[in-house]
N, C-alpha and C positions, 0 to 999 in steps of 0.2 A: 648260177641259176637257182632260183628258189624251188625247193621241193614242194610239189602239190600235196596238200594235207586234206584228207577227208575227215570231217567231223560229224559224228552222230550223237544227237541228244536223245537219251532214252529216259522216259518218264519225267522229263522236265522240258519246259518250253525253250526253244532255241533263243540264244542271246548273242547279239553282235559283239558285246563286250567280252563275253567268255570266248567266243570264236576268235577274236583278235588276240586274246591272251594265249590261247592254244597255238595259234599261228606263229606268234613271236617265239614261244618256247620251241616249237617244232623247227623253225628256221635255224635256231641255234644248234640243233642236232648235227647239222652239216659241218660244224667245226670239229666234231668228234669222228665223223665218218662220212666221206664225200659220196660214196657210191650207193647210197640208199635209194631204192627205186619206188618205194611206197611207204606212206605213213598214214595209218587210220587210227583216229582217236575217238573213243567212246566215252562220253560224259553222261553219268547216270545218277539217279537218286534211287537206290535199291528200295524194295518194299521195306517199310519200317514198322516197328511195334509202336503201339499207341503211347507208350511212356517215353519214347526217345524222340529227340528233335530230328530235324532234317539231317541226313548224312549223305555224303556224295562219294562216288567211286569214279576213278578214271582208269581206263585201260588203253594201252598204246600197242599197236601192232605194226612192226617195222619190217619191211622186206629188204634184205641185203643179199648180195650175190651168194647163192647157195643155201640161204637160211631165212627163216622167219623168226624174228625176235619179238616176244610178247611180254609186256609189263602188265601184270594184273595182281591185285591185292585181294586178300580174303575180305569178306564183308566186315569182319571185326576191325579191319584197318581203315574203314571209311572215315572221312573227315567231315566235320561240321561246316567248314568253310570251303567253298568250291575252288577258290583260287589256291588255297593251301593244298587241296587234293591234286590239283593240276601240277603245282610245283613239285610235290613229292614224287608223283609219277614221272615227270620229266627228269628230275634229278636221278632217279633210278635208270631211266632210259639212257642218260648220258654215261653212267657207269657201265651199263651193259654194252653199249656201242664201243666205248673205250677198251673194254676187255676183249671184245670180238676183234677189234683192230689189232690188238696186241697178239692175239692168237694167229692172225694172218701174217703179221710181220713182227716177230719177236725182236728182230734187230733194231726196230725203230722205237722201242719202249720209251726212251727218254725224250723223243721228239713228239710224242702224241699229246702230252698234257698241254692244254691251252696256256697261253702266256699269262703271267701274273704281274702285278705291280701295285703301286700305291697312288692314290689321288695326290697330285702335286699342286694343282690349282683347280678351284671350282668357282664359277661365277653363276650363282643361283639366279640373279636378276636377269642374266643374259641367256641362261639355259645351256651352258656348255662348260667344259673343263678339260684338264689334261691329266694323263696318267704317266708316272715315271716307271718305265718298264723295268722289271726285275732283271738283274744281270748288267746290261750296259746303260740303263737309266735313260734311254732315249724317250722323248716326249711323244705321247699318243693322244691325239685329240678325241674327245667324245662329246656327243650331243645328249641332251636330256632324254630324247626318245630312244637312245641306245641302252639306257639303264633299265634293267629288268625289274619287274615287280614294283614299279612306281616308287623307287627308292632314291630318286635324284635329289629331292629336297633334304634327305637325311645324310647325304655325302658331305664329308669334311676333308680337309687336307690330312693325309695320313691314313685314310680308309683303305683297307686292303681289298683288291678286286682281282677277278679273273676276267679276261676279255678275249674277243676275237678281233684280230688286227687285219686291216686291209689297206690298200693304197687309196688315199683320198686325193682331192684336187690340189691340196697344199701340203701333202705329206701323209704320214701314217695316221689312221683313224681307227677307232674301235666301232665295229658294227653292233656288238652286244657287250654289255658290261654287267657282270654278276658280282654283287657285293658279297665279300667273304667275311669281313668283320668291320665293325665301326671303330673309329679311332678314339 
């Protein structure tokens, strides 16, 4: 079940592309903690001085059993690229959720990290590829739409990735693929 995400645009016009990017990143949070009940994301352009260009801030408010986890940066940490600001905030949210899950179940520490692997095959012209899973090396199918941050075209054999695995119609598939390093 996909977590409903509330998105608030503050001092910038709403954007379907930005909303879609936020929703993709928020959906991935469920791979770190399944029992989140609410996720509210505020995307804003704080008031700026006349000598500075546009800068963006992203705040994430997550509700988990017994706690509210908030990701918020100081105005000095604002980014000039809105997609980069969103990615930095969600990277922080993933770390916070992972740490919270460890606190709840310290005995599961080694099982919380999402699986990793390397791209073993990629078919740019067909829009899909396969990941060789770290450990047993089983193949995991992925589609171009599963690759975060529009990095599908930059994938090569040997690229290291982190992914969320699920059962597909024809075997294991990745619902999200996060590029860790280029080959």
